[in-house]
SETISE-376512 format. One record per residue (C-alpha): residue number from 1; x, y, z. Coordinates in nm, 4 decimals, m for minus. Layout:
% residues N
SITE_NUM_X_Y_Z
...
***
This chain:
% residues 260
SITE_1_4.7878_0.9618_3.4915
SITE_2_4.5052_1.1454_3.3188
SITE_3_4.5226_1.5137_3.3914
SITE_4_4.1555_1.5908_3.3371
SITE_5_3.8413_1.4648_3.5098
SITE_6_3.6811_1.1598_3.3594
SITE_7_3.2995_1.1910_3.3423
SITE_8_3.1075_0.9538_3.5689
SITE_9_2.7703_0.8135_3.4617
SITE_10_2.4948_0.9952_3.6527
SITE_11_2.3619_0.6718_3.8037
SITE_12_2.7054_0.5930_3.9398
SITE_13_2.7865_0.9295_4.0954
SITE_14_2.6612_0.8213_4.4451
SITE_15_2.9092_0.5294_4.4305
SITE_16_3.2169_0.6496_4.2380
SITE_17_3.4466_0.9206_4.3728
SITE_18_3.6662_0.9403_4.0652
SITE_19_3.8179_0.7435_3.7778
SITE_20_4.1894_0.7553_3.6909
SITE_21_4.3906_0.6190_3.4003
SITE_22_4.7437_0.5436_3.5171
SITE_23_4.9904_0.5387_3.2261
SITE_24_5.3064_0.3278_3.2343
SITE_25_5.4946_0.4406_3.5460
SITE_26_5.8443_0.3376_3.4283
SITE_27_5.9207_0.1765_3.7643
SITE_28_5.8798_m0.1537_3.9420
SITE_29_5.9633_m0.0187_4.2815
SITE_30_5.7190_m0.1330_4.5512
SITE_31_5.4727_0.1297_4.6661
SITE_32_5.2720_0.1443_4.9884
SITE_33_4.9028_0.2110_5.0177
SITE_34_4.7785_0.3423_5.3514
SITE_35_4.4257_0.2891_5.4928
SITE_36_4.1708_0.5420_5.3720
SITE_37_3.7986_0.5659_5.3226
SITE_38_3.7667_0.4307_4.9678
SITE_39_3.7485_0.0974_4.7914
SITE_40_3.9495_0.0609_4.4717
SITE_41_3.8747_m0.1348_4.1543
SITE_42_4.1737_m0.1915_3.9294
SITE_43_4.1795_m0.2941_3.5615
SITE_44_4.5300_m0.3709_3.4326
SITE_45_4.5001_m0.3415_3.0571
SITE_46_4.8715_m0.3855_3.0232
SITE_47_5.1110_m0.5617_3.2618
SITE_48_4.9985_m0.6569_3.6083
SITE_49_5.0235_m0.5870_3.9841
SITE_50_5.0995_m0.8012_4.2869
SITE_51_5.0797_m0.7670_4.6633
SITE_52_5.3966_m0.7939_4.8657
SITE_53_5.3514_m1.0064_5.1826
SITE_54_5.5302_m0.9343_5.5092
SITE_55_5.7728_m1.2058_5.4052
SITE_56_5.8428_m1.0048_5.0852
SITE_57_5.6726_m1.2575_4.8573
SITE_58_5.4678_m1.1189_4.5714
SITE_59_5.1176_m1.2534_4.5160
SITE_60_4.9789_m1.1712_4.1700
SITE_61_4.6451_m0.9950_4.1641
SITE_62_4.3709_m1.0746_3.9135
SITE_63_4.3770_m0.8471_3.6115
SITE_64_4.0342_m0.7131_3.7017
SITE_65_4.0144_m0.6853_4.0803
SITE_66_3.8921_m0.4903_4.3798
SITE_67_4.0501_m0.4021_4.7107
SITE_68_3.8339_m0.3163_5.0097
SITE_69_3.9004_m0.0815_5.2986
SITE_70_4.2329_m0.1500_5.4695
SITE_71_4.3037_m0.1496_5.8429
SITE_72_4.6837_m0.1419_5.7941
SITE_73_4.9209_m0.0361_5.5174
SITE_74_4.9835_m0.2737_5.2259
SITE_75_5.2644_m0.2859_4.9709
SITE_76_5.2058_m0.3407_4.5987
SITE_77_5.4426_m0.3846_4.3083
SITE_78_5.3931_m0.3852_3.9313
SITE_79_5.5096_m0.6781_3.7243
SITE_80_5.6475_m0.4475_3.4588
SITE_81_5.7444_m0.0791_3.4280
SITE_82_5.4917_m0.0638_3.1380
SITE_83_5.1968_m0.1659_3.3532
SITE_84_4.8893_0.0464_3.2722
SITE_85_4.5835_0.0577_3.4936
SITE_86_4.2369_0.2059_3.5119
SITE_87_4.1387_0.2827_3.8710
SITE_88_3.7789_0.3211_3.9848
SITE_89_3.7802_0.4879_4.3277
SITE_90_3.4590_0.3773_4.4976
SITE_91_3.2867_0.4880_4.8133
SITE_92_3.2668_0.1850_5.0454
SITE_93_2.8879_0.1646_5.0244
SITE_94_2.9307_0.0846_4.6533
SITE_95_2.9973_m0.2788_4.7575
SITE_96_2.6428_m0.3508_4.8803
SITE_97_2.4978_m0.0982_4.6365
SITE_98_2.6488_m0.2355_4.3149
SITE_99_2.7553_m0.5860_4.4015
SITE_100_2.4884_m0.6883_4.6518
SITE_101_2.7604_m0.7933_4.9010
SITE_102_2.8335_m0.6846_5.2545
SITE_103_3.1189_m0.4345_5.2497
SITE_104_3.2795_m0.6379_5.5258
SITE_105_3.3509_m0.9187_5.2758
SITE_106_3.6190_m0.7006_5.1167
SITE_107_3.7744_m0.5472_5.4275
SITE_108_4.1509_m0.6105_5.4095
SITE_109_4.0963_m0.8180_5.0941
SITE_110_4.2130_m0.7844_4.7340
SITE_111_3.9883_m1.0095_4.5240
SITE_112_3.9232_m1.0738_4.1611
SITE_113_3.5999_m0.9114_4.0363
SITE_114_3.4789_m1.2656_3.9470
SITE_115_3.4965_m1.3529_4.3189
SITE_116_3.2046_m1.1185_4.3946
SITE_117_2.9990_m1.1168_4.0722
SITE_118_2.9260_m1.3878_3.8140
SITE_119_3.2187_m1.4975_3.6016
SITE_120_3.0133_m1.4539_3.2844
SITE_121_2.9718_m1.0770_3.3493
SITE_122_3.3488_m1.0452_3.4071
SITE_123_3.4258_m1.2472_3.0939
SITE_124_3.2090_m1.0228_2.8814
SITE_125_3.3739_m0.7151_3.0291
SITE_126_3.7237_m0.8557_2.9659
SITE_127_3.6305_m0.9359_2.6079
SITE_128_3.5126_m0.5771_2.5542
SITE_129_3.8267_m0.4308_2.7135
SITE_130_4.0480_m0.6450_2.4955
SITE_131_3.8627_m0.5297_2.1835
SITE_132_4.0033_m0.1770_2.2032
SITE_133_4.3354_0.0001_2.2714
SITE_134_4.1639_0.3230_2.3759
SITE_135_4.1604_0.3612_2.7577
SITE_136_3.8623_0.5991_2.7478
SITE_137_3.6622_0.3366_2.5538
SITE_138_3.7623_0.0834_2.8205
SITE_139_3.6361_0.3247_3.0911
SITE_140_3.3042_0.3409_2.9011
SITE_141_3.2787_m0.0404_2.8947
SITE_142_3.3544_m0.0577_3.2680
SITE_143_3.0898_0.2042_3.3507
SITE_144_2.8332_0.0239_3.1320
SITE_145_2.9008_m0.2915_3.3348
SITE_146_2.8630_m0.1047_3.6653
SITE_147_2.5385_0.0580_3.5489
SITE_148_2.3954_m0.2893_3.4750
SITE_149_2.5047_m0.4067_3.8205
SITE_150_2.3399_m0.0974_3.9681
SITE_151_2.0130_m0.1657_3.7911
SITE_152_2.0231_m0.5292_3.9114
SITE_153_2.1388_m0.4930_4.2662
SITE_154_2.0518_m0.1440_4.3901
SITE_155_1.7480_m0.2345_4.6021
SITE_156_1.8429_m0.1014_4.9467
SITE_157_2.0075_0.2347_4.8780
SITE_158_1.7372_0.4301_5.0601
SITE_159_1.7656_0.2035_5.3603
SITE_160_2.1410_0.2477_5.3547
SITE_161_2.1231_0.6236_5.3053
SITE_162_2.1010_0.6959_5.6737
SITE_163_2.4159_0.5050_5.7519
SITE_164_2.5884_0.6610_5.4487
SITE_165_2.5034_1.0081_5.5798
SITE_166_2.6475_0.9220_5.9242
SITE_167_2.9684_0.7933_5.7580
SITE_168_2.9973_1.1110_5.5465
SITE_169_2.9613_1.3259_5.8596
SITE_170_3.2166_1.1230_6.0556
SITE_171_3.4599_1.1283_5.7620
SITE_172_3.4640_1.5057_5.7702
SITE_173_3.4573_1.5418_6.1455
SITE_174_3.5736_1.2267_6.3302
SITE_175_3.3857_1.2477_6.6561
SITE_176_3.5359_1.2435_7.0024
SITE_177_3.2130_1.0893_7.1318
SITE_178_3.1869_0.7203_7.2067
SITE_179_3.0174_0.4912_6.9520
SITE_180_2.7305_0.4533_7.2010
SITE_181_2.6829_0.8305_7.2153
SITE_182_2.7010_0.8631_6.8354
SITE_183_2.4485_0.5790_6.7931
SITE_184_2.2093_0.7397_7.0390
SITE_185_2.2452_1.0802_6.8623
SITE_186_2.1323_0.9190_6.5337
SITE_187_1.8604_0.7001_6.6855
SITE_188_2.0440_0.3691_6.6823
SITE_189_2.1515_0.1258_6.9542
SITE_190_2.5296_0.0800_6.9658
SITE_191_2.4986_m0.2763_6.8404
SITE_192_2.2669_m0.1807_6.5570
SITE_193_2.4889_0.1011_6.4335
SITE_194_2.7949_m0.1250_6.4426
SITE_195_2.6115_m0.3942_6.2423
SITE_196_2.4953_m0.1465_5.9802
SITE_197_2.8405_0.0085_5.9517
SITE_198_3.0079_m0.3290_5.9001
SITE_199_2.7591_m0.4228_5.6291
SITE_200_2.7418_m0.0879_5.4474
SITE_201_3.0908_0.0553_5.5090
SITE_202_3.3083_m0.2453_5.5938
SITE_203_3.4477_m0.1099_5.9213
SITE_204_3.3170_m0.0496_6.2728
SITE_205_3.2251_0.3143_6.3432
SITE_206_3.5303_0.3429_6.5766
SITE_207_3.7735_0.2060_6.3167
SITE_208_3.6144_0.4282_6.0478
SITE_209_3.6712_0.7408_6.2594
SITE_210_4.0275_0.6397_6.3417
SITE_211_4.0975_0.5940_5.9695
SITE_212_3.9338_0.9260_5.8902
SITE_213_4.1501_1.1014_6.1465
SITE_214_4.4607_0.9285_6.0108
SITE_215_4.3805_1.0619_5.6646
SITE_216_4.3574_1.4129_5.8126
SITE_217_4.7014_1.3538_5.9716
SITE_218_4.8493_1.2629_5.6300
SITE_219_4.7002_1.5731_5.4650
SITE_220_4.8460_1.7954_5.7388
SITE_221_5.1883_1.6291_5.7151
SITE_222_5.1875_1.6741_5.3348
SITE_223_5.0931_2.0404_5.3909
SITE_224_5.4116_2.0801_5.6001
SITE_225_5.2613_2.1032_5.9470
SITE_226_5.4767_1.9710_6.2318
SITE_227_5.3502_1.6485_6.3860
SITE_228_5.3443_1.7911_6.7392
SITE_229_5.0895_2.0545_6.6318
SITE_230_4.8923_1.7945_6.4312
SITE_231_4.8555_1.5790_6.7421
SITE_232_4.7131_1.8760_6.9326
SITE_233_4.4833_2.0019_6.6602
SITE_234_4.3224_1.6631_6.6023
SITE_235_4.2510_1.6037_6.9716
SITE_236_4.4780_1.3093_7.0434
SITE_237_4.5030_1.2383_7.4175
SITE_238_4.8750_1.2970_7.4091
SITE_239_5.1722_1.2649_7.1753
SITE_240_5.2388_0.8997_7.2700
SITE_241_4.8842_0.8069_7.1714
SITE_242_4.9291_0.9898_6.8400
SITE_243_5.2602_0.8186_6.7672
SITE_244_5.1288_0.4729_6.8550
SITE_245_4.8233_0.5112_6.6356
SITE_246_5.0318_0.6495_6.3464
SITE_247_5.2714_0.3566_6.3674
SITE_248_4.9830_0.1115_6.3505
SITE_249_4.8906_0.2552_6.0105
SITE_250_5.2406_0.3220_5.8647
SITE_251_5.4912_0.1012_6.0527
SITE_252_5.7022_0.4149_6.1090
SITE_253_5.7005_0.7208_6.3353
SITE_254_5.5456_1.0537_6.2336
SITE_255_5.8952_1.2175_6.2514
SITE_256_6.0491_0.9637_6.0139
SITE_257_5.7507_0.9731_5.7851
SITE_258_5.7493_1.3530_5.7541
SITE_259_6.1237_1.3648_5.6904
SITE_260_6.0999_1.1439_5.3774
***
């Protein structure tokens, strides 16, 4: 993986959290991705990646693809230990902002980029990527493509800004209020806020907050905190509620997860 920040084009900063270049990982062991608050674009410039189904079958992903917000964990596996990837970590509102699509279209989906933008744009991008062996040059080509999409599709960012601000606030501080109370606080009806969240973020406000809290749980576990204290500090009703919610995301208990 690159060990230094990759500069993001100034027009794309509201949409891209970070860019990573993943070098050959020397392993084909499956790896699990847990629900978080970001959408991921992947560009395999060497090798490939597949999704493992619950029946342990591998479904190959398109070489240039995008995975939306997940509501449950998902397992991936590289085709080769030499697989190399460029990852563009996007905020979820990048889907309507750059691709002129509802973010909900990508929820729990891993699609080829050509499934959400014109195939000609993807073909040109693939041709450019194949013209070089320098990953940083590939990153430049990808950002050039995204800038063109931004200039073409970014018509409603100001309208979406209010929902984006709410999502940013809830990501940092998942509220204990009901969705109706949150909507009222920001001047929305419950139904209107849920509709805007689905379109701009890809999840309902409630699911978004549950996912945000789960991410805080993971950070605390990785920091070495005991799960009993985590449940209390993050205002779960009780430990059974905490364990049940954690299992829905990880298919294991907090105790087993933290002992790995």
